[in-house]
N, C-alpha and C positions, 0 to 999 in steps of 0.2 A: 153412771155419769162420768166416770173417769174417761171411758172411751170417747165420749162426746167432747170433753175438754181437750183430750189428747188429739182428737180429729180436728178440732177448731185451731188448736195450737199448730198442728201439722199444716192446716190450710193457710193460716196466717204466714207461717214460715215459707210455704210454697209460694204464696202471693208475693211475699217480700223478695224471695229469691228470683221470681219472675220479673218483679219490678227492678230489682238489681241488674238482672240480665238485660232488660230492655234499656235501662240507663247506660249500662256498659256497652251495649250494642250500638246505641246512638253515638256515644263518645268515641267508640271504635270507628264508626263510619266517618265521624267528623275528623278524626285523627288520620284516617286513610285518605280522605279528601285533602286535608292540609298537606299530608306527606306527598300526594301527587302534584299539588300546586308548587310545593317546595321543589320537587324533582323537576318540574317544567321550568321554574325560575333558574334552578342550577344548570339545566341544560341550555337555556337561553344565555346565560351568563358564560358558560363554557364556550358555546359557539361564538359568542361575541369576543371572548378572549382569544379563541383560535383565529378568528378574522383579524384581530389586532396583531397578534403575533405574526400572521402571515404577511400583513401589510408592513410590519416593521422589519421582517426579513427581506421583503422586496426592496424597501427603502435602504436598508443596509447594503444590499447587493448593488443598488443604484449608486450609493455613496462610494462603494468600493470601485465601481467602474468609473465614476467621475474622478476619483483620486488617482486611479491609474492614468486616466487621460490627462489630468493635470500634471502628474509626474512626468509623462512623456512631453507635454508642452513645456515644462520647466527645463527638461533636459535639452530639448530642441532649441529653447530660447537660450540657454547657456552656451550651446554649441554655436549658434548664430552670433551670439555676443563676442565669443572668442574669435570667430572668423572676422567679424567687423572690426574688433580691436587689432587683429593681425593686419587687416587691409588697411586701416588707418595708419598703422605704424609704417606699413609699406609705402603708402601714399606720402607720408611725412619724409620718409627717406628719399623717394623720388623727388619730392619738392625741393629738398635740400640740395640734392645733386643737380637738379635743373637750375636752381638759384645760383649754384656754384659755376655751372656752364655759362649762364647768362652774364655773370660777373666777369668771367674770363672773355667772353665775347665783347663786353663793353670795354674791357681793358684793351683788347685788340683793336677795337674801333677807335678808341681814344688814342692809342698809339699810332694808328694809321692816319688819323686826322692831324697829329702833330708832326708827322713825317717819319720816314723810316730811320730807325736807330739800330745800333748793333745788338741791343737787347730784344728787339722785336722779331728778328728772324728766328731765334731759338724758341720764343714763345709760340710762334706759328707752327713749328714742327712739333712742339710738345702738346699743343692743344688737340690735334686729331688723336694723338695717342691717349690722352686722358679721357677724351670723349669715347674712345673705343672700350676702355676699361671701367666705366662708371656704372655698368649694370643696366643701362637702359635698353629697351628693345632695339633691334637693328634698324627699323624704319625711322626711329627718332634719331638714332646716331647718324643715319645716312642724310636726314633732313638737315641736321645741324652741320654736318661736314660739307654738304653741297650748298649751304646758304651763301647768298650773295653778300659779300662783306664790303660793298661800296658805300661806306658811311651809313649804312642802315641795316636794321636787323629785320628779317621777315618772320612773321608769326603765323 
């Protein structure tokens, strides 16, 4: 009877080990399935992150390009502003010179209207000289020099 009990105990242990093996195999299959799903999710997340990194790099490059363009525009604007300021200063200088010339012409006209005096002759001879040295273009000097001074100024 000992062998019979030993065989039954062996059979029970074998059935238990087969049951444990089946349960372990099922859990192993479930774990493998979950591992594959997790790997797919990690792969999807990684590819999404790769696309996001690629999009961010492209946007960063676009921002760099735009930054370079804006820097070039700022540099060009600064250069243009300097040129405009220089031109305005030059125009102001010319305006002041022309104002002085017109004031001299008015003085000459006023002097001629009141009659010739001893002071008017040197003023006439000095006026063309000052007009030549005032820095105006030649055609403007010529126009002022050849202006008809018969009690009127031609503009």
